[in-house]
Residue, then its C-alpha position, 0 to 999 in steps of 0.5 A: m264846628d268852629p276850630d278857633v273857639a273854645w270847646r269842652l266836654h258836655p257836663q252830662v257826658s261821661v268818658r270811659p277810656e278803653p284800649f281802642g280809645a274811649l266810650l262817651y255816654h251822654f246822660g241827657t240824650r242817652k247817646l253813646s259815642f265811640l272814640k276809635d283813636r287814643t289821640l282823639l281821646g287826648v284831644v277831647e281831654r285837652l279841650a277844657d284847658a285849651p283856648t281853641a279846638r285847634a290848640a287842643c289838637a296841637n297840645a295832643g300832638v296832632a300834626e297840622s296836616e292831620q288836623p282836618r281829620y280830627m276836626a271832622a271827628l270833633d264836628t261829629l261830637a259837637s253834632s251829637q252834643m258830646i262837646e259844646k262851646r265853652a265861654t272864654 
């Protein structure tokens, strides 16, 4: 997952916010993912409008020292096709 390119939620993914974070369901693959952090949900929600994943983290209030942890989570979401690269 390249943090310096644009990403978005996959069009076939539905997000259901929960007190613990959110549930993501991919209708194409039938996969379910749990976001166990409300800040991560904020990052995912900002991907579509941010020029890069790194910018989405910053816009969600993620400190630069915490970004590696969030990038790892985004990498997992990319591997499971919950998020995808976006044309800029």
